[in-house]
C-alpha positions in Angstrom: 3.2 -25.2 -7.2 1.4 -25.3 -3.9 3.1 -22.1 -2.8 2.2 -20.4 -6.0 -1.5 -21.4 -5.7 -1.5 -20.2 -2.1 -0.1 -16.8 -3.1 -2.8 -16.5 -5.9 -5.5 -17.3 -3.5 -4.3 -14.6 -1.0 -4.0 -12.1 -3.8 -7.6 -12.8 -5.0 -8.9 -12.5 -1.4 -7.0 -9.2 -1.0 -8.5 -7.7 -4.2 -12.0 -8.8 -3.2 -11.6 -7.6 0.4 -10.0 -4.3 -0.6 -12.7 -3.4 -3.1 -15.4 -4.4 -0.7 -14.0 -2.3 2.1 -13.6 0.7 -0.3 -17.3 0.4 -1.3 -18.5 0.1 2.3 -16.5 3.1 3.4 -17.9 5.2 0.5 -21.4 4.1 1.2 -21.3 4.6 5.0 -19.1 7.7 5.4 -18.2 9.5 2.2 -21.5 9.9 0.4 -23.8 10.6 3.4 -21.4 13.4 4.6 -21.2 15.0 1.1 -17.5 15.0 1.2 -15.3 15.6 -1.9 -12.7 13.1 -3.0 -10.5 12.4 -6.0 -10.4 9.5 -8.4 -13.3 7.8 -10.1 -15.6 8.1 -7.1 -15.1 11.8 -7.0 -15.9 12.1 -10.7 -19.0 9.9 -10.2 -20.3 12.0 -7.4 -19.9 15.1 -9.6 -21.8 13.4 -12.4 -24.6 12.3 -10.0 -25.0 16.0 -8.9 -25.0 17.3 -12.5 -26.9 14.7 -14.4 -28.5 12.4 -11.8 -26.5 9.3 -12.8 -26.1 6.9 -9.9 -22.6 6.6 -8.6 -22.3 2.8 -8.9 -23.6 2.9 -12.5 -21.2 5.7 -13.6 -18.3 4.0 -11.9 -19.0 0.7 -13.7 -19.4 2.2 -17.1 -16.4 4.5 -16.6 -14.2 1.6 -15.3 -15.1 -0.6 -18.2 -14.3 2.1 -20.7 -10.9 2.8 -19.0 -10.2 -1.0 -18.9 -10.8 -1.2 -22.7 -8.6 1.9 -23.3 -5.9 0.5 -21.0 -6.0 -2.9 -22.8 -5.7 -1.2 -26.2 -2.8 1.1 -25.2 -1.0 -0.7 -22.4 -1.6 -4.3 -23.4 -3.1 -7.6 -22.1 -0.8 -8.0 -19.0 -1.9 -4.6 -17.6 -5.6 -5.3 -18.3 -5.4 -8.6 -16.3 -4.3 -6.8 -13.2 -7.2 -4.3 -13.5 -10.1 -6.4 -14.6 -11.1 -7.5 -11.1 -11.3 -4.0 -9.6 -13.1 -2.8 -12.7 -16.2 -4.8 -11.8 -15.8 -5.6 -8.0 -15.9 -2.0 -6.7 -19.0 -0.8 -8.5 -20.9 -4.0 -7.9 -20.0 -4.0 -4.2 -21.1 -0.3 -4.1 -24.4 -1.1 -5.7 -24.9 -4.1 -3.3 -24.3 -2.0 -0.2 -26.6 0.7 -1.7 -29.4 -1.9 -1.9 -28.7 -3.5 1.5 -28.1 -0.4 3.5 -30.4 2.0 1.8 -30.3 5.4 3.5 -28.4 4.2 6.6 -26.3 7.0 8.2 -24.0 6.0 11.1 -23.0 9.5 12.0 -23.6 13.1 10.8 -20.4 14.3 12.3 -18.3 15.6 9.4 -15.0 15.1 11.2 -15.8 11.5 12.1 -16.9 10.8 8.5 -13.7 12.4 7.2 -11.4 10.4 9.5 -13.1 7.1 8.9 -13.4 7.7 5.1 -9.6 8.6 5.0 -8.6 5.5 7.0 -10.9 3.1 5.1 -10.1 4.4 1.6 -6.3 4.4 2.3 -6.4 0.9 3.8 -8.6 -0.4 0.9 -6.3 1.0 -1.8 -3.3 -0.3 0.0 -4.7 -3.8 0.2 -5.5 -3.9 -3.5 -2.1 -2.4 -4.6 -0.1 -4.6 -2.3 -1.8 -7.7 -3.9 -0.2 -6.6 -7.2 -3.5 -5.5 -8.8 -4.6 -2.1 -10.0 -7.6 -0.2 -8.9 -8.4 0.8 -12.5 -10.6 3.9 -13.3 -8.7 7.1 -13.0 -5.4 5.3 -12.5 -5.3 4.5 -16.2 -5.2 7.9 -17.9 -1.9 8.9 -16.2 -0.4 5.5 -17.3 -1.5 6.1 -20.8 -0.1 9.7 -20.8 3.2 8.3 -19.6 3.1 5.7 -22.3 2.5 8.3 -25.0 4.3 11.4 -23.9 6.4 10.3 -21.0 4.6 12.6 -18.6 5.4 11.4 -15.0 2.6 9.4 -13.6 2.5 11.2 -10.2 2.3 14.6 -12.0 -0.7 13.7 -14.1 -2.4 11.7 -11.3 -2.3 14.8 -9.0 -3.4 17.0 -11.9 -6.5 14.8 -12.5 -7.3 14.6 -8.8 -7.1 18.4 -8.5 -9.5 18.9 -11.4 -11.9 16.4 -10.0 -11.8 18.1 -6.6 -12.2 21.5 -8.3 -15.3 20.2 -10.1 -16.9 19.1 -6.8 -16.1 22.4 -5.2 -18.6 24.1 -7.4 -21.6 22.5 -5.7 -20.4 21.6 -2.2 -20.5 23.9 0.9 -17.1 25.4 1.8 -17.0 23.3 5.1 -17.4 20.0 3.1 -14.7 21.1 0.7 -12.3 21.7 3.5 -13.1 18.4 5.2 -12.7 16.8 1.7 -9.2 18.1 1.4 -8.4 16.7 4.8 -9.8 13.4 3.7 -7.5 13.3 0.7 -4.5 14.0 2.9 -5.5 11.3 5.4 -6.0 8.5 2.8 -2.7 9.5 1.1 -0.8 9.1 4.3 -2.6 5.8 5.2 -1.9 4.5 1.7 1.8 5.3 1.9 1.9 3.5 5.3 0.1 0.5 3.9 2.5 0.1 1.0 5.4 0.2 3.4 3.8 -2.0 6.0 5.2 -5.4 6.6 6.6 -7.6 9.4 9.1 -5.2 10.8 12.5 -6.6 11.6 15.9 -5.4 12.8 19.0 -5.4 10.8 22.4 -5.6 12.5 25.8 -4.9 11.0 28.8 -5.8 13.1 32.4 -4.7 12.4 34.8 -6.8 14.5 38.1 -8.7 14.4 36.1 -11.6 15.8 33.6 -11.6 12.9 33.7 -15.4 12.4 33.1 -16.1 16.1 30.3 -13.6 16.3 28.6 -15.0 13.1 28.9 -18.6 14.5 27.2 -17.4 17.8 24.3 -15.8 15.9 23.8 -18.8 13.7 23.9 -21.4 16.5 22.5 -19.6 19.5 19.9 -17.3 17.9 19.2 -19.5 14.9 19.5 -16.6 12.4 21.5 -16.6 9.1 24.4 -14.2 8.5 26.2 -12.8 5.5 29.8 -11.6 5.4 30.5 -8.3 3.7 33.9 -7.1 2.8 34.9 -3.8 4.4 37.9 -1.6 4.8 38.7 0.7 7.7 38.7 4.4 6.7 41.5 5.4 9.2 43.9 2.5 9.0 42.9 1.2 5.6 42.9 -2.4 6.9 40.6 -5.0 5.4 37.9 -6.3 7.7 34.8 -8.5 7.6 31.3 -7.1 8.4 28.7 -9.5 9.7 25.2 -8.7 8.4 22.1 -10.4 10.0 18.4 -9.7 10.1 16.7 -10.7 13.3 13.3 -10.3 15.0 12.9 -7.2 17.2 12.7 -9.4 20.4 16.0 -11.1 19.5 18.0 -7.8 19.5 18.8 -7.8 23.2 20.0 -11.4 23.0 22.2 -10.6 19.9 23.7 -7.5 21.6 24.6 -9.5 24.7 26.2 -12.3 22.6 28.2 -9.8 20.4 29.4 -7.7 23.3 30.3 -10.9 25.2 32.7 -11.8 22.4 34.0 -8.4 21.5 33.0 -5.5 23.8 34.7 -2.9 21.6 33.1 -4.0 18.3 31.3 -1.5 16.0 27.6 -2.4 15.8 24.9 -0.7 13.7 21.2 -1.4 14.4 18.6 -0.5 11.8 14.8 -1.0 11.5 13.6 -2.6 8.3 10.0 -2.4 7.2 9.8 -5.8 5.5 11.9 -8.9 5.0 11.2 -11.8 2.6 13.1 -15.1 2.2 14.1 -18.1 4.2 13.3 -17.8 7.9 10.8 -15.0 7.4 8.3 -15.2 4.6 9.5 -18.7 3.8 10.0 -21.6 6.3 13.6 -22.3 7.4 15.5 -24.9 5.6 18.5 -26.7 7.2 21.1 -28.5 5.1 
């Protein structure tokens, strides 16, 4: 129960922090530079130019409408993951608008593009990794998939393209080009954020001394091992494969141990982006 409460607290903090970071980046870099972007923010900037509706107000109204639509079509469980971002982002954006006023950190378009891309990508990554949804324009693609089985990625890119196209009508060509670069940057950063974790090293060892090697890893490196059944392709003989996940710093020690037992063993070393379980995301438990 204690572990569950702790996870919920971290998730809540991540949602608040991610939406706050998103709003701050939009206020300090995206809007002052007049860059184009996709999603609800891009649509809000287009509406502000066309009808004079403030960006925070449009985002709030649009997000609430999308939340209600998502709840009706996709159900209560989906709505619960979206409700926080529905209100947090526009409220944070309005708060920064009041606190920071017309503050401009830099007028350099390239700097604004880079920091907007880095900030938006990181903010979206934080929210999505917490298990929540950013709401807004994320919902129509999910509804279309629910109704017509149109792939989410296809409709998401289509909507973003239309929103970018809408902003191209009233932005200078230079801002449009930087805006396209911005979208590329935050897409790459978001992908990296979603794959980011406590990187570890996976080792697979094929040896006739598998039991001795496994015992050495367990007792001298204090890492767990798993035996996999294998069969040699050339001789067709059955063999045991030792699988273990270790920290990056422990690799040299493991290699020395393994080669000290069997210098001719076959050893595969791979990088893994994230590991969860006892000894990594959970504390070790000895029995």
